[in-house]
Every structure is written in C-alpha cells, then in structure tokens.
C-alpha positions in Angstrom: 173.1 96.4 93.8 176.2 99.1 94.3 179.0 96.8 93.1 179.5 95.5 89.7 179.8 91.6 90.2 181.5 89.2 87.7 179.6 86.2 86.3 180.4 84.1 89.0 179.0 86.0 91.6 175.9 86.7 89.7 174.9 83.6 88.5 177.3 80.5 89.3 177.6 80.9 93.2 174.0 81.7 93.9 172.9 78.9 91.6 175.2 76.3 93.2 174.3 77.8 96.7 170.7 77.4 96.4 170.8 74.0 94.8 172.8 72.6 97.9 170.3 74.5 100.3 167.7 72.9 98.5 169.0 69.3 98.3 170.2 69.4 102.0 166.8 70.7 103.6 164.5 68.1 101.4 165.5 65.0 103.3 164.2 66.9 106.5 161.3 69.0 104.9 159.6 65.6 103.0 159.2 63.6 105.9 158.1 66.4 108.0 155.5 67.3 105.7 154.5 63.4 105.4 153.9 63.4 109.4 151.7 66.5 109.2 150.1 64.7 106.6 150.1 67.5 104.0 149.3 64.9 101.3 148.3 65.9 97.9 144.5 65.0 96.9 144.0 63.9 93.3 141.2 65.4 91.1 138.5 62.7 90.6 138.0 64.5 86.8 142.0 64.1 86.4 143.6 61.2 84.7 143.1 57.8 85.9 147.1 57.0 86.1 147.5 59.8 88.7 145.4 58.0 91.5 148.5 56.4 92.7 150.0 59.9 93.5 147.3 60.7 96.3 149.2 61.3 99.6 152.4 62.4 98.1 153.6 65.4 100.2 153.0 68.8 98.8 153.6 72.2 99.7 157.2 71.5 98.5 157.4 75.0 97.1 158.3 76.0 100.9 162.0 74.2 99.8 162.3 76.6 96.7 161.5 79.7 98.5 163.8 79.2 101.5 166.6 78.3 99.2 166.1 81.3 97.2 165.9 83.9 100.2 168.9 82.1 102.0 170.8 82.6 98.8 169.7 85.9 97.6 169.7 87.9 100.8 172.9 87.4 102.0 174.9 87.7 98.6 173.0 90.9 98.3 174.0 92.3 101.6 177.7 91.4 101.3 178.1 92.5 97.7 175.5 95.1 97.1 174.4 96.5 100.5 171.2 96.0 102.7 168.3 94.6 101.2 166.0 97.4 101.9 168.0 99.3 99.6 168.1 97.1 97.1 164.8 98.3 95.5 165.2 95.7 92.5 165.6 92.5 94.8 163.1 93.8 97.0 160.5 94.0 94.8 161.5 90.5 93.1 161.5 88.9 96.6 158.2 90.6 97.8 156.4 89.3 94.4 157.6 85.6 94.8 156.9 85.3 98.8 153.4 87.2 98.6 152.0 85.0 95.8 153.8 82.0 97.8 152.0 83.1 100.8 148.7 83.0 98.9 149.5 79.7 97.4 150.5 78.5 101.0 146.7 79.3 101.9 145.4 77.4 99.0 147.3 74.3 99.7 146.5 74.5 103.4 142.9 74.8 103.0 143.1 71.8 100.8 145.1 69.5 102.7 144.4 70.4 106.4 140.6 71.6 105.7 140.1 68.7 103.2 138.5 71.2 100.7 140.2 69.8 97.3 140.0 73.0 95.4 141.5 75.3 98.3 140.5 79.0 98.1 137.8 79.9 95.9 138.4 81.4 92.2 137.1 84.6 93.7 139.1 84.4 97.0 142.3 83.8 94.9 141.7 86.4 92.4 141.3 88.9 94.9 144.4 88.1 96.8 146.2 88.2 93.4 144.9 91.5 92.8 145.6 92.7 96.3 149.4 91.7 96.0 149.5 93.0 92.2 148.3 96.5 93.6 150.7 96.6 96.4 153.7 96.1 93.9 152.5 98.9 91.7 152.3 100.9 94.6 156.2 100.2 95.1 156.7 101.2 91.7 155.2 104.4 92.1 157.4 105.1 95.4 160.4 104.0 94.1 160.1 106.3 91.1 159.9 109.0 93.4 162.6 108.0 95.8 165.2 106.4 93.6 165.0 107.9 89.9 168.2 105.8 89.1 166.4 102.3 89.8 165.6 100.4 87.0 162.1 100.3 88.6 161.5 103.8 88.0 161.2 103.3 84.0 157.7 102.3 84.7 154.8 103.1 82.5 156.8 102.2 79.3 156.8 98.9 77.3 159.3 97.6 74.7 158.1 95.9 71.6 160.1 92.4 71.3 163.1 92.4 68.7 162.5 96.4 68.3 163.5 99.4 70.0 160.0 100.7 70.1 158.5 102.3 73.4 155.1 102.8 74.2 154.1 105.0 77.0 151.0 103.7 78.6 150.9 106.0 81.6 147.9 104.7 84.2 147.3 102.3 81.9 150.4 100.4 83.2 148.4 99.4 86.1 146.0 96.9 84.3 148.8 95.2 82.4 150.8 95.1 85.3 147.9 93.0 86.9 147.0 90.9 83.7 150.9 90.1 83.8 150.9 89.1 87.6 147.7 87.3 87.6 148.1 85.9 84.4 151.6 84.2 84.7 151.0 83.2 88.3 147.8 81.2 87.2 149.7 80.0 84.1 152.7 78.5 86.3 149.9 77.1 88.6 148.1 75.1 85.4 151.6 73.9 84.4 152.1 72.1 87.6 150.4 68.8 87.0 153.0 66.4 86.1 156.1 65.3 88.1 159.2 67.8 87.3 156.9 69.7 84.5 157.0 73.0 86.4 160.1 72.7 87.9 162.2 72.0 85.0 160.3 74.4 82.3 160.6 77.3 85.1 164.1 76.7 85.6 164.5 77.2 81.9 162.4 80.5 81.9 164.5 81.8 84.9 167.6 80.6 83.6 166.5 82.8 80.6 166.3 85.9 83.0 169.5 85.0 84.4 171.3 85.7 81.2 169.0 89.0 80.3 169.8 90.1 84.1 173.8 89.6 82.9 173.6 91.4 79.8 171.6 94.2 81.2 174.6 94.4 83.9 171.3 94.2 86.5 173.1 92.2 89.5 169.7 91.9 91.1 167.8 90.1 88.1 170.7 87.8 87.6 171.4 86.9 91.2 167.7 86.2 91.8 167.0 84.2 88.5 170.0 82.0 89.2 169.3 81.4 92.9 165.8 80.2 91.4 167.0 78.2 88.8 169.6 76.5 91.6 166.4 75.9 93.7 164.4 74.4 91.3 167.2 72.0 89.9 167.7 71.0 93.8 163.8 70.5 93.8 164.0 68.3 90.7 166.1 65.7 92.7 163.0 65.1 94.6 160.3 66.1 92.3 161.2 64.3 88.8 159.2 61.1 88.2 158.3 59.3 90.3 158.0 62.5 92.5 158.6 62.1 96.0 157.1 65.4 96.8 155.0 68.0 95.0 155.2 71.9 94.5 151.7 72.7 95.4 150.3 76.3 94.8 153.1 77.3 97.3 155.3 77.1 94.6 153.5 77.4 91.6 151.9 80.8 92.4 155.4 82.0 93.7 157.3 81.1 90.7 154.6 82.9 88.3 154.7 86.0 90.5 158.5 86.1 90.3 158.6 85.7 86.6 156.0 88.4 86.1 158.1 90.9 88.3 161.4 90.0 86.5 159.6 91.0 83.4 158.4 94.3 84.9 162.1 95.0 86.4 163.6 94.1 82.9 161.0 96.1 80.8 160.5 92.8 79.0 156.8 92.3 79.8 155.8 91.3 75.9 159.0 89.0 75.6 157.6 87.3 78.7 154.8 85.5 76.3 157.8 84.0 74.3 160.1 83.2 77.4 157.3 81.8 79.2 155.5 80.6 76.1 154.9 77.0 77.7 153.0 78.5 80.6 150.9 80.9 78.0 150.0 77.9 75.8 148.9 75.8 78.7 146.7 78.7 80.2 145.5 79.2 76.7 144.7 75.6 76.4 142.2 76.0 79.5 140.5 78.9 78.0 140.0 77.4 74.4 138.7 74.3 75.9 136.3 76.0 78.4 135.2 78.6 75.5 134.4 75.5 73.2 132.5 73.6 75.5 130.5 76.5 76.3 129.9 77.6 72.8 129.9 74.7 71.1 129.3 71.9 73.5 132.5 70.3 72.0 135.9 69.7 73.7 139.1 70.7 71.6 141.4 68.7 73.6 141.1 65.2 75.2 141.7 67.2 78.5 143.1 70.5 79.7 145.6 72.0 80.7 147.5 70.9 77.4 149.9 68.2 78.9 146.9 66.2 79.8 145.9 66.0 76.2 149.6 64.3 75.4 149.2 62.0 78.3 145.7 60.7 77.5 147.2 60.2 73.8 148.9 57.4 75.3 152.4 59.5 75.7 154.4 58.3 78.9 154.5 61.2 81.8 158.0 61.5 81.1 157.8 61.7 77.7 155.1 64.8 78.2 157.6 66.5 80.4 161.0 66.3 78.3 159.1 67.6 75.4 157.7 70.4 77.1 161.2 71.1 78.5 162.6 70.9 75.0 159.7 73.5 73.5 160.5 75.7 76.8 164.3 75.8 76.0 163.6 76.7 72.3 161.4 79.5 73.4 163.8 80.9 75.9 166.5 80.8 73.5 164.4 82.9 71.0 163.5 85.1 73.9 167.1 85.8 74.6 167.7 86.4 71.0 165.2 88.8 70.3 166.5 90.7 73.5 170.1 90.6 72.7 170.8 88.9 69.1 174.7 89.8 69.6 174.7 87.1 72.3 174.2 84.5 69.4 175.9 86.4 66.5 179.3 87.0 68.3 
C-alpha cells in the first residue's frame, strides 16, 4: 500500500468492520446452509459425544472469507491504490481464497455427494501443491516486476531470534510447498471442537497483525486484522455449543493465509512458534500413525491431540480454552523473538 497508515486504519478499523460483517451475515447464511442441508457428518471413529453434532450446518468458513474480502479490498482501494497494484495483499488473498475453494470442494463432496471423507488424500494434496506452485510463480514474477515489494526478497530465510539469513536459491520452492501444504493441513486437523480453530487462528493472525505493524507493512496488518475480526465474529456462532462449523472451506483457507503471511513477512520458521498449536496437532497425528504402524501401539487415546484430552475426561470447553491459552503464549513468544523491543520498552 502506497500511503503510510496509522494503527487505527491498519488494525482497529478492519478488525471492527470485519467483525461486524461476519456477525451480520451469520443470521442469514446459517439458515441458508441449513435449508440446503449442508450439515456436518460425524466420523464413526470419533468421540461418541460428538454424535449429537451431526447435522449442524458446515461451510461456515464462507462467512469468514466474505468478511475478509469485503473489508480488505475496499480499505486497500481507498488508502493504498487498486488491489492488483498491491502485490502483498493480492498474494495473501489469492492464497487464502485458493485454499478456501479447495476446502469448499472437499466440503461439497462430503455434504452433497454424501462421501464423508470428501476429496481423496491424493486429490487434496495435488490441489494444495498446484496452488502452492502458482504462488511461487507469483513470487518470481513480482521479483522481476516490482523489486521494491516485500515479495521480492524470496529465497531468503531468517533464523528466529537472530539476524542470520540463509539463502536457499531454488530450494525455497520445496520449503514454500511444505509450509503451504503443511499448515493448511495442520489447521484442518485442529478444527475438531467448537471454537477451537477460530480462537487459536484469531490469536495467530493477531500476532501477524502486530508483526505487520512493526514492519510497517500495511497489507499484512490490514489483512491479519481483518481475519481476526472475522474469526471473532464467527466465534459468536461457533463457540460451544456451535450453531455452525467452519468446515474445510475455512480451515484450509486459514492455514493457507497463515503460510502466506509467513512468506511475506519472512518469518517462515517463526510460524512454527506462532502457530505452535497447529504444528503440535499435526505432529500428534503423525506420531500416532507412525507408532501404530511400527509398534502396533497408540501414543494418545485419540489424535489429533485435542481428542486425547477430551477422552481423558476434560470438557470440550476446557480443552478449547486451554489450547487458546497455549496459543496465546506461543504467539507472544513469537512476537518477542521477532521484535524484543516491543516488550522491553
């Protein structure tokens, strides 16, 4: 964005506007999803307590994406010029919407075609790979067309908490793909309890709103704040007991957006800390599968990790709030490693 913006326009206004939009469209969209019979199917192997959630409208992630788009594009056009001239914001929206569309296809197959698993693992992986490859091509084009854009500093990775830069050259492509695919799947796995993903993602995006403000990157701050507002608005309907679920439409989009933020802000490795909850959730699944295949034994009562605590007797609300607290702790650690001055002043 061309004009410097203050904190109110960069963070507060988009957060409030996005929140309001999501809260306003919720009462219209949720009944529409119910009329279309876009109800959630519950896995047979999941916790028995979740059986009562069957039929709850899903694809609520559409509400989040609509709120973010209706917030970021007008504000960007008013204060920073036409969207297509704003490479950073275009990149963020493309990643988020691209993965959101992939998630929508997955949800559509589940609820309309009555295939509980949606897209096959191979189809979903190919889709994630394809979108990631397009994003890398966008990075290369921006690097040539607009060397001043933050996107032009590709191929470099910073070690968190240090000034050490590692120049990866073309090895950055597999790193980008791992980040995009890994985090979109990680957020997807985290979306298993009422309000769990919405709350933890709002915290992670809030950290990136702060990082964008520190960097003076209006696009990052604007986009991140808009997502935070949309997620808080979504929580009005998604907190326990949930009236609507996010679905893969929202969970894949949120992971893609977080990964894109880490690429733009050059915090690819720091994302493992800011998004530690998502990383741990995905790791618990990988460890569970590996242990069962190699040893014939499970490490956790059930994976992802939130189900382990749920089956251990924790209430759903206790699991969710605990994960929110853990997410907040790691988000603050991530901000500290990025800019200790914020806490030391």
